[in-house]
RODO-2510 file (C-alpha; in nm, 4 decimals, decimal comma):
residues 496
     n   res          X          Y          Z
     1     m    19,8186     3,9667     6,4785
     2     s    19,8357     4,1441     6,8163
     3     g    19,7471     4,4810     6,6590
     4     v    19,4455     4,3367     6,4821
     5     v    19,3298     4,1646     6,8007
     6     a    19,3596     4,4878     6,9984
     7     r    19,1655     4,6934     6,7421
     8     v    18,8872     4,4364     6,7127
     9     a    18,8591     4,4012     7,0908
    10     a    18,8376     4,7787     7,1351
    11     r    18,5416     4,8085     6,8998
    12     l    18,3355     4,5256     7,0433
    13     p    18,0607     4,5884     7,3006
    14     r    18,0813     4,4460     7,6500
    15     p    18,0892     4,0622     7,6490
    16     e    17,7442     4,0402     7,8110
    17     v    17,5908     4,2600     7,5405
    18     l    17,7841     4,0838     7,2664
    19     l    17,6606     3,7490     7,3969
    20     l    17,2975     3,8544     7,3533
    21     w    17,3598     3,9759     6,9993
    22     l    17,5366     3,6516     6,9102
    23     l    17,2544     3,4408     7,0505
    24     g    17,0140     3,6409     6,8372
    25     a    17,2313     3,5758     6,5325
    26     h    17,2325     3,2043     6,6131
    27     l    16,8527     3,1997     6,6302
    28     v    16,8253     3,3791     6,2961
    29     l    17,0697     3,1332     6,1399
    30     k    16,8675     2,8381     6,2697
    31     l    16,5519     2,9823     6,1165
    32     l    16,7311     3,0262     5,7839
    33     v    16,8798     2,6753     5,7836
    34     y    16,5689     2,4879     5,9002
    35     p    16,3971     2,4934     5,5565
    36     l    16,6971     2,3039     5,4156
    37     t    16,6364     2,0187     5,6611
    38     m    16,2632     2,0185     5,7339
    39     n    16,1576     1,7709     5,4656
    40     a    16,4630     1,5482     5,4924
    41     p    16,3863     1,1904     5,6011
    42     a    16,6090     1,0104     5,8500
    43     y    16,9510     0,9534     5,6943
    44     n    17,1459     0,6303     5,7580
    45     d    17,2231     0,6048     6,1327
    46     e    16,9459     0,8509     6,2097
    47     q    16,6899     0,5796     6,1358
    48     q    16,8247     0,3755     6,4268
    49     y    16,7818     0,6715     6,6618
    50     y    16,4278     0,7316     6,5371
    51     d    16,3414     0,3638     6,5840
    52     s    16,5008     0,3646     6,9292
    53     a    16,2966     0,6683     7,0322
    54     r    15,9731     0,5105     6,9097
    55     a    16,0480     0,1903     7,1006
    56     l    16,1255     0,3853     7,4191
    57     s    15,8072     0,5898     7,3798
    58     n    15,6104     0,2653     7,3510
    59     l    15,7847     0,1435     7,6666
    60     l    15,6637     0,4513     7,8543
    61     r    15,3092     0,3990     7,7312
    62     d    15,3189     0,0368     7,8436
    63     v    15,4524     0,1329     8,1871
    64     f    15,1834     0,3940     8,2482
    65     a    14,9156     0,1629     8,1086
    66     f    15,0342    -0,1148     8,3442
    67     t    15,0915    -0,3529     8,0530
    68     a    15,3921    -0,5722     7,9846
    69     p    15,6572    -0,3956     7,7718
    70     d    15,7398    -0,5390     7,4312
    71     g    16,0855    -0,6787     7,5022
    72     a    16,1338    -0,7911     7,1439
    73     e    16,0811    -0,4366     7,0166
    74     l    16,3303    -0,2965     7,2677
    75     e    16,5850    -0,5609     7,1739
    76     r    16,5313    -0,5034     6,8026
    77     n    16,5182    -0,1227     6,7940
    78     v    16,7069     0,0008     7,1004
    79     v    16,9872    -0,2543     7,1362
    80     a    16,9907    -0,3861     6,7767
    81     s    17,3531    -0,4893     6,7084
    82     g    17,4879    -0,2775     6,9932
    83     w    17,6321    -0,0182     6,7601
    84     f    17,4525     0,2893     6,8887
    85     m    17,4272     0,4317     7,2375
    86     p    17,0650     0,5218     7,3185
    87     g    17,1329     0,8864     7,4028
    88     m    16,9666     1,0451     7,1006
    89     g    16,6844     0,7930     7,1222
    90     i    16,6212     0,9144     7,4772
    91     v    16,6356     1,2779     7,3606
    92     m    16,3713     1,2098     7,0941
    93     t    16,1447     0,9938     7,3113
    94     p    15,9218     1,2815     7,4376
    95     l    15,8424     1,3751     7,0775
    96     f    15,7124     1,0278     6,9932
    97     v    15,5248     1,0017     7,3226
    98     v    15,3176     1,3024     7,2186
    99     f    15,3257     1,2482     6,8419
   100     p    15,3731     0,8759     6,7632
   101     d    15,3588     0,9434     6,3893
   102     a    15,5615     1,2644     6,3910
   103     s    15,6312     1,3949     6,0410
   104     d    15,9781     1,4795     5,9116
   105     p    15,9319     1,8577     5,9564
   106     l    15,8168     1,8046     6,3147
   107     c    16,1100     1,5727     6,3914
   108     r    16,3586     1,8230     6,2502
   109     a    16,1978     2,1119     6,4384
   110     y    16,2022     1,9158     6,7638
   111     l    16,5688     1,8244     6,7211
   112     g    16,6511     2,1868     6,6449
   113     l    16,4731     2,3059     6,9587
   114     a    16,6403     2,0373     7,1700
   115     s    16,9847     2,1379     7,0456
   116     l    16,9012     2,5041     7,1069
   117     a    16,8029     2,4263     7,4661
   118     v    17,1287     2,2375     7,5231
   119     l    17,3323     2,5207     7,3701
   120     l    17,1615     2,7851     7,5866
   121     w    17,2231     2,5730     7,8957
   122     a    17,5878     2,5276     7,7942
   123     v    17,6349     2,8995     7,7320
   124     a    17,4971     2,9783     8,0782
   125     s    17,7222     2,7168     8,2380
   126     v    18,0338     2,8327     8,0524
   127     r    17,9547     3,1962     8,1339
   128     k    17,9295     3,1115     8,5024
   129     r    18,2562     2,9148     8,5154
   130     l    18,4787     3,0543     8,2401
   131     g    18,3308     3,4009     8,1941
   132     p    18,1163     3,5819     7,9355
   133     t    18,3957     3,5975     7,6768
   134     y    18,4197     3,2204     7,6419
   135     a    18,0401     3,1961     7,6467
   136     a    18,0178     3,4424     7,3586
   137     l    18,2895     3,2593     7,1678
   138     l    18,1021     2,9312     7,2121
   139     v    17,8072     3,0891     7,0346
   140     v    18,0411     3,2035     6,7564
   141     f    18,2080     2,8662     6,7142
   142     p    18,0419     2,6372     6,6553
   143     g    17,7097     2,8176     6,7067
   144     l    17,7413     3,0432     6,4009
   145     l    17,8894     2,7777     6,1754
   146     p    17,6199     2,7019     5,9134
   147     s    17,7040     2,3323     5,8789
   148     w    17,6985     2,2873     6,2585
   149     v    17,3598     2,4580     6,2717
   150     l    17,2375     2,2205     6,0008
   151     m    17,3686     1,9238     6,1998
   152     s    17,1786     2,0532     6,5032
   153     f    16,8576     1,9540     6,3221
   154     t    16,9728     1,5916     6,2899
   155     a    16,9509     1,2923     6,5225
   156     y    17,3285     1,2479     6,5297
   157     g    17,4640     1,2899     6,8812
   158     d    17,8031     1,4316     6,7800
   159     p    17,7185     1,8050     6,7988
   160     l    17,5359     1,7746     7,1308
   161     s    17,8096     1,5604     7,2849
   162     g    18,0620     1,8316     7,2020
   163     i    17,8479     2,0970     7,3688
   164     v    17,8041     1,8893     7,6846
   165     l    18,1763     1,8067     7,6811
   166     i    18,2732     2,1745     7,6955
   167     v    18,0417     2,2131     7,9954
   168     l    18,2215     1,9214     8,1604
   169     v    18,5571     2,0901     8,0957
   170     a    18,4247     2,4150     8,2451
   171     h    18,3130     2,2258     8,5565
   172     i    18,6590     2,0693     8,5890
   173     v    18,8262     2,4116     8,5623
   174     d    18,5968     2,5447     8,8335
   175     m    18,6686     2,2407     9,0497
   176     l    19,0428     2,2899     9,0075
   177     r    19,0059     2,6425     9,1465
   178     k    18,8699     2,4921     9,4666
   179     l    19,1454     2,2319     9,4762
   180     r    19,4046     2,5087     9,4410
   181     a    19,2456     2,6808     9,7404
   182     g    19,2801     2,3616     9,9435
   183     r    18,9107     2,2725     9,9349
   184     s    18,7708     1,9390     9,8270
   185     p    18,4798     1,9242     9,5793
   186     a    18,1279     1,9383     9,7183
   187     w    17,9110     1,6295     9,6858
   188     t    17,6835     1,8139     9,4438
   189     e    17,9818     1,8940     9,2221
   190     a    18,0820     1,5289     9,2143
   191     l    17,7246     1,4358     9,1289
   192     q    17,7222     1,6894     8,8452
   193     l    18,0493     1,5562     8,7035
   194     g    17,9142     1,2022     8,6978
   195     l    17,5927     1,3147     8,5283
   196     l    17,7735     1,5232     8,2685
   197     a    18,0173     1,2444     8,1875
   198     v    17,7478     0,9838     8,1330
   199     f    17,5439     1,2348     7,9300
   200     v    17,8411     1,2847     7,6971
   201     l    17,8933     0,9090     7,6656
   202     y    17,5284     0,8330     7,5923
   203     l    17,5373     1,0864     7,3111
   204     r    17,8662     0,9645     7,1603
   205     s    18,0344     0,6405     7,2658
   206     s    18,3745     0,7360     7,1210
   207     t    18,4109     0,9966     7,3980
   208     s    18,4891     0,7195     7,6474
   209     i    18,8637     0,7808     7,6006
   210     v    18,8175     1,1533     7,6620
   211     l    18,6148     1,0937     7,9754
   212     a    18,8716     0,8492     8,1110
   213     a    19,1545     1,0963     8,0453
   214     l    18,9747     1,3916     8,2051
   215     g    18,8627     1,1816     8,5010
   216     c    19,2136     1,0542     8,5697
   217     a    19,3607     1,4043     8,5357
   218     t    19,1092     1,5473     8,7822
   219     l    19,1703     1,2698     9,0344
   220     v    19,5485     1,3090     9,0101
   221     a    19,5141     1,6841     9,0621
   222     a    19,3050     1,6264     9,3751
   223     l    19,5591     1,3813     9,5162
   224     l    19,8500     1,6179     9,4506
   225     l    19,6911     1,9458     9,5584
   226     l    19,5058     1,8376     9,8724
   227     k    19,6226     1,6948    10,2018
   228     g    19,4779     1,5113    10,4968
   229     a    19,1022     1,5084    10,5422
   230     q    19,0448     1,7220    10,2335
   231     r    19,2259     1,4651    10,0195
   232     v    19,0160     1,1828    10,1642
   233     r    18,6994     1,3814    10,1016
   234     a    18,8093     1,4459     9,7414
   235     v    18,8687     1,0748     9,6830
   236     l    18,5229     0,9990     9,8208
   237     a    18,3744     1,2660     9,5936
   238     a    18,5527     1,1080     9,2970
   239     g    18,4070     0,7760     9,4029
   240     l    18,0589     0,9292     9,4101
   241     a    18,1056     1,0671     9,0571
   242     g    18,2204     0,7244     8,9424
   243     v    17,9274     0,5489     9,1086
   244     v    17,6779     0,7889     8,9485
   245     f    17,8416     0,7328     8,6114
   246     l    17,8376     0,3536     8,6427
   247     l    17,4834     0,3379     8,7809
   248     l    17,3492     0,5328     8,4848
   249     l    17,5580     0,3380     8,2340
   250     a    17,4629     0,0020     8,3866
   251     p    17,1059    -0,0273     8,2479
   252     w    17,2304     0,0023     7,8925
   253     s    17,5300    -0,2267     7,9466
   254     i    17,3242    -0,4948     8,1210
   255     v    17,0443    -0,4958     7,8632
   256     a    17,2839    -0,4869     7,5664
   257     s    17,5006    -0,7626     7,7131
   258     a    17,1993    -0,9852     7,7761
   259     s    17,0551    -0,9200     7,4323
   260     l    17,3796    -0,9900     7,2462
   261     d    17,5056    -1,2656     7,4769
   262     a    17,8376    -1,0842     7,5156
   263     r    17,9910    -0,8295     7,7482
   264     v    17,8978    -0,4852     7,6185
   265     i    18,0116    -0,1768     7,8074
   266     t    17,9293     0,0951     7,5545
   267     t    17,9045    -0,0271     7,1939
   268     t    18,0291    -0,3147     6,9791
   269     t    18,1498    -0,1114     6,6815
   270     v    18,5275    -0,1531     6,7051
   271     p    18,5818    -0,4919     6,5289
   272     i    18,3768    -0,4181     6,2170
   273     s    18,4933    -0,0557     6,2141
   274     l    18,8549    -0,1706     6,2001
   275     a    18,7728    -0,4310     5,9359
   276     n    18,5855    -0,1925     5,7057
   277     t    18,8370     0,0870     5,7589
   278     f    19,1736    -0,0857     5,7414
   279     g    19,0990    -0,4397     5,6273
   280     d    19,0086    -0,5964     5,2957
   281     r    18,6411    -0,5142     5,2446
   282     e    18,6136    -0,8032     5,0032
   283     q    18,6993    -1,0395     5,2898
   284     v    18,5035    -0,8947     5,5832
   285     c    18,2400    -1,1691     5,5614
   286     f    18,5108    -1,4332     5,5086
   287     g    18,4597    -1,3296     5,1481
   288     k    18,2260    -1,0764     4,9896
   289     c    17,9330    -0,9515     5,1945
   290     d    17,5785    -0,9121     5,0653
   291     p    17,6027    -0,6291     4,8086
   292     d    17,2373    -0,5306     4,8478
   293     s    17,2737    -0,3591     5,1853
   294     y    17,4612    -0,0603     5,3277
   295     l    17,8375    -0,0992     5,3808
   296     w    17,8139    -0,1069     5,7587
   297     f    17,5034    -0,3253     5,7790
   298     r    17,6283    -0,6027     5,5504
   299     p    17,8723    -0,7533     5,8026
   300     l    17,6258    -0,7066     6,0889
   301     r    17,3614    -0,9085     5,9074
   302     y    17,6165    -1,1768     5,8215
   303     a    17,7461    -1,1952     6,1805
   304     r    17,3910    -1,2294     6,3119
   305     e    17,3153    -1,5139     6,0714
   306     v    17,6413    -1,6959     6,1507
   307     g    17,5761    -1,6537     6,5210
   308     r    17,2322    -1,8090     6,4901
   309     a    17,3733    -2,1010     6,2920
   310     t    17,6674    -2,1709     6,5241
   311     g    17,5231    -2,0675     6,8597
   312     e    17,7959    -1,8058     6,9077
   313     s    17,7356    -1,4447     6,9982
   314     e    17,7244    -1,2196     6,6941
   315     v    17,9749    -0,9962     6,8751
   316     e    18,2252    -1,2821     6,8883
   317     v    18,1632    -1,3560     6,5200
   318     e    18,2337    -0,9900     6,4387
   319     k    18,5710    -1,0169     6,6130
   320     q    18,6576    -1,3235     6,4063
   321     m    18,5499    -1,1463     6,0876
   322     s    18,7639    -0,8460     6,1780
   323     d    19,0719    -1,0593     6,2428
   324     y    19,0232    -1,2306     5,9072
   325     a    18,9842    -0,9062     5,7113
   326     l    19,2874    -0,7511     5,8827
   327     r    19,5193    -1,0505     5,8517
   328     d    19,7206    -0,9052     5,5615
   329     l    19,7229    -0,5428     5,6771
   330     e    20,0628    -0,3786     5,6332
   331     r    20,1981    -0,0849     5,8253
   332     r    20,2107     0,1437     5,5209
   333     d    19,8526     0,0657     5,4209
   334     y    19,7336     0,1381     5,7733
   335     a    19,9141     0,4726     5,7798
   336     r    19,7825     0,5823     5,4404
   337     q    19,4258     0,4969     5,5340
   338     a    19,4708     0,6810     5,8640
   339     w    19,5837     0,9913     5,6724
   340     w    19,2756     0,9640     5,4517
   341     n    19,0625     0,9414     5,7658
   342     i    19,2352     1,2456     5,9134
   343     g    19,1581     1,4422     5,5990
   344     s    18,7931     1,3397     5,6146
   345     y    18,7776     1,4250     5,9856
   346     f    18,9121     1,7786     5,9491
   347     f    18,8622     1,9073     5,5967
   348     i    18,5027     1,8398     5,4846
   349     p    18,3051     2,0079     5,7659
   350     a    17,9965     2,0792     5,5537
   351     n    17,9570     1,7459     5,3775
   352     f    17,6323     1,6553     5,5540
   353     v    17,4491     1,9399     5,3841
   354     r    17,4503     1,7099     5,0801
   355     y    17,2924     1,4228     5,2721
   356     i    17,0248     1,5933     5,4817
   357     e    16,7866     1,6758     5,1993
   358     p    16,4359     1,5826     5,0794
   359     a    16,3965     1,2397     4,9237
   360     e    16,3117     1,3986     4,5890
   361     g    16,6107     1,6342     4,6033
   362     r    16,6305     2,0087     4,6574
   363     s    16,4532     2,2801     4,4650
   364     a    16,6511     2,5507     4,2848
   365     a    16,6306     2,7712     4,5937
   366     g    16,7383     2,4771     4,8076
   367     e    17,0425     2,4207     4,5867
   368     v    17,1420     2,7835     4,6369
   369     g    17,0960     2,7467     5,0128
   370     e    17,3070     2,4314     5,0117
   371     d    17,5897     2,6132     4,8316
   372     v    17,5705     2,9050     5,0744
   373     v    17,5930     2,6714     5,3744
   374     w    17,8791     2,4793     5,2149
   375     w    18,1042     2,7746     5,1301
   376     s    18,0204     3,0002     5,4250
   377     t    18,1088     2,7158     5,6608
   378     y    18,4664     2,7150     5,5355
   379     l    18,5045     3,0905     5,5904
   380     l    18,4640     3,0471     5,9659
   381     y    18,5818     2,6886     6,0061
   382     v    18,9231     2,7049     5,8378
   383     p    19,0710     2,9838     6,0569
   384     f    18,9605     2,8075     6,3756
   385     l    19,0919     2,4733     6,2516
   386     l    19,4329     2,6122     6,1550
   387     l    19,4692     2,7974     6,4849
   388     t    19,3697     2,4818     6,6722
   389     l    19,6248     2,2649     6,4944
   390     i    19,8983     2,5244     6,5477
   391     s    19,8015     2,5589     6,9139
   392     m    19,8596     2,1865     6,9618
   393     l    20,2299     2,2467     6,8959
   394     f    20,2713     2,5347     7,1415
   395     v    20,2052     2,5813     7,5126
   396     q    20,0188     2,8656     7,6807
   397     l    20,1874     3,0157     7,9858
   398     r    20,0382     3,3659     8,0218
   399     s    19,8477     3,2660     8,3370
   400     l    19,7752     2,9608     8,5476
   401     e    19,4153     2,9528     8,4237
   402     a    19,5474     2,9582     8,0676
   403     q    19,7776     2,6681     8,1487
   404     i    19,4908     2,4677     8,2941
   405     l    19,2618     2,5288     7,9965
   406     d    19,5437     2,4577     7,7527
   407     t    19,6231     2,1290     7,9259
   408     l    19,2615     2,0146     7,9398
   409     a    19,1964     2,1150     7,5783
   410     k    19,5067     1,9344     7,4524
   411     l    19,4257     1,6249     7,6565
   412     a    19,0659     1,6106     7,5356
   413     l    19,1511     1,6849     7,1728
   414     l    19,4236     1,4210     7,1599
   415     a    19,1763     1,1675     7,2955
   416     l    18,9158     1,2691     7,0370
   417     f    19,1729     1,2550     6,7582
   418     v    19,2025     0,8796     6,8151
   419     q    18,8888     0,8426     6,6004
   420     p    19,0639     0,8462     6,2580
   421     f    19,3028     0,5748     6,3758
   422     v    19,0279     0,3180     6,4362
   423     h    18,7321     0,4205     6,2203
   424     v    18,6497     0,5691     5,8832
   425     a    18,6217     0,9379     5,9639
   426     g    18,3397     1,1487     5,8301
   427     s    18,2322     1,5086     5,8217
   428     r    18,0245     1,4880     6,1397
   429     y    18,2876     1,3612     6,3816
   430     w    18,4658     1,6955     6,4137
   431     t    18,1504     1,8433     6,5694
   432     t    18,2260     1,6648     6,8967
   433     a    18,5614     1,8431     6,9094
   434     g    18,4270     2,1729     6,7731
   435     p    18,3805     2,3594     7,1039
   436     l    18,7306     2,2518     7,2082
   437     f    18,8618     2,3937     6,8791
   438     m    18,7295     2,7264     7,0034
   439     v    18,9085     2,6971     7,3387
   440     a    19,2382     2,5975     7,1779
   441     a    19,2247     2,8564     6,8990
   442     v    19,1227     3,1479     7,1197
   443     g    19,3817     3,0549     7,3807
   444     f    19,6541     3,0520     7,1171
   445     v    19,5490     3,3932     6,9814
   446     r    19,5467     3,5403     7,3319
   447     e    19,8883     3,3922     7,4071
   448     s    20,0330     3,5327     7,0840
   449     h    19,8822     3,8740     7,1565
   450     v    20,0268     3,8858     7,5084
   451     r    20,3726     3,7769     7,3964
   452     r    20,3889     4,0267     7,1105
   453     s    20,2521     4,3144     7,3172
   454     h    20,5120     4,2930     7,5951
   455     d    20,8893     4,2803     7,5970
   456     s    20,8931     4,0491     7,8972
   457     a    20,6626     3,7740     8,0084
   458     v    20,3424     3,8950     8,1734
   459     r    20,2350     3,6591     8,4452
   460     e    20,0579     3,6806     8,7771
   461     d    20,2736     3,6339     9,0848
   462     l    20,2186     3,2734     9,1930
   463     h    20,2853     3,1332     9,5376
   464     g    20,2403     2,8058     9,7203
   465     t    20,0084     2,5555     9,5576
   466     d    19,9527     2,7675     9,2474
   467     a    20,3249     2,8001     9,1825
   468     l    20,3697     2,4268     9,2304
   469     l    20,0806     2,3460     8,9976
   470     s    20,2182     2,5779     8,7306
   471     r    20,5555     2,4023     8,7438
   472     w    20,3849     2,0634     8,7137
   473     l    20,1648     2,1674     8,4241
   474     k    20,4371     2,3002     8,1959
   475     p    20,6072     1,9622     8,1340
   476     v    20,2640     1,8038     8,0891
   477     q    20,1769     2,0657     7,8265
   478     l    20,5081     2,0095     7,6501
   479     a    20,4578     1,6330     7,6587
   480     l    20,1105     1,6610     7,5046
   481     s    20,2400     1,8876     7,2276
   482     a    20,5310     1,6519     7,1674
   483     l    20,2949     1,3552     7,1497
   484     f    20,0860     1,5321     6,8865
   485     a    20,3937     1,6104     6,6771
   486     v    20,5508     1,2663     6,7163
   487     v    20,2320     1,0886     6,6092
   488     l    20,2019     1,3036     6,2970
   489     v    20,5665     1,2593     6,2019
   490     g    20,5581     0,8888     6,2799
   491     l    20,2419     0,8363     6,0789
   492     g    20,3963     1,0265     5,7904
   493     l    20,7066     0,8070     5,7939
   494     m    20,4934     0,4933     5,8125
   495     a    20,3016     0,6013     5,5037
   496     i    20,6150     0,6331     5,2881
***
C-alpha cells in the first residue's frame, strides 16, 4: 500500500490546486444529480421540515406585520410530537419567506445551494485548521459521493450535521494546539464552539452524545494541560461555550416542553424508537396500531389520543407503550436486531436514491441515472468504510497531531455508532459520520505508509507538555479501540 500511496501522491498537483479542481468536480456532480431530485415531493420526515419552515416563515411575517403569531400553527407544525429538531426548518425558512408556495424544483434547488454553502464554509474552516490536504479530502469524501450529493438536495439534516461536526472537530484540534502551548482559549473561540455544537444538535438530535463526549474531552484536556490563571480562564471559557449552547437550545426546549406538557431537552423519539425497533410491533399500541398510517406515526397518533382521554402527557403515554412492547424482549433478539441495524447503517449508502423521486416515478433516463448513482456510490464508499472500520482497531502514533485526530475521530465515531443500538438504522444515518470516515480512513492509510516506509518509528521529538499529552493519549486510543472490539464481539456472542 505504501508504494501505491507514494506514487499517487507524487503525481497529484499541489493541495491548493487540487482543492479547486475537486470543488469544480463537486459542482459538476451536483448539476448532474439535481435532475434526479428536482421533481421529487417531500419524502416522509421531509414533510415535517417543510411544514416547520412554512410555520416559521409565517411567524416572521406576523412579527414584521406587528400581528399576533399563530401559536396553534407553531405547536402543530414546529413542535408536533417533539420528534424533530427545528434545524432544517430554520434552514428552509428564508425560502418560504420569499416564496410561500415554493415548488418542488425550487425547494430542491434551494436545499442544494444551502448544502453547497455549508460545504464551502466547512472546506475553508478545515483548510485553515487542518490544512489543505484534509480540506481536499473532505471534498472527495463525502463531497464526490453521488448518494451524498443526492442527499444534499433533501431536507434531512444528517448530511449537514456531519459537515458541521467535522468543523467542530477541526476547531477542537486548533484549540488543543493552544492548550499545548500553555494558552487558554480566547472568548471568541469558546463562543464559536458553543455555536457550532448547537448548530450540529439542531440539525441532528442524535449527535447529543457526540457533543457531550467531545465537550468533556476538551474540558479535561484544558484542566490537565493548563495551570494557574490560564486554567481558570479555560474553565470560564468552557462555561461561556456551555452558556451559549444552552441559551440557544432553551427556546426549543421550553416551547416543546410547554406544548407537550413534559420535559423535552432535544426530542422525544427514544421510547417509540426502542419499541418499534426492538419490541413487538403488534403490541406497541397495547395491541395493534392503526394500520392506515405510517409505521412511526401510528403510535404517535395513538399516544396523542390516549393522552387527551386520560389527561396525561403524550410523552408519558409513549414511555408506557414502549415498556409494554419491550416487556418480552430477550437478549438474543435484541442483539440480532442490533446487527440488522448495523448492516442497514453501514451497507446501503445509496438507498435514498430510490425514495427521492417524482411521484409518478422516473423516466427511462432517470432510471439509468438512478442506477449510476447507486453503483458508483459503492465504488468510493466501500474503500473508505473498510479503512474506517479497520482504523477503529488500530492506533495512530506517527505524530502528536495524528494521535489527537485519531482520538477525536474514534471518540466521535463510537458515539455516533450508538444509533443502531437504539433505533432502526437507515441509509441516511451514516452521512452524519461520513466526514469522520474520511479522517479515520486517511489517518490509517498515512500511518500504514509511514510504518512500511521506515525501519524504525518516525516521530517528532516531543518535550514537556507535548510528551506528557502523547503518553496520556496512547492508553486512551487503545481503550477506545478495545471498546469497539469488545462491543462487536459481545454483540456477536449475544446473538448466538
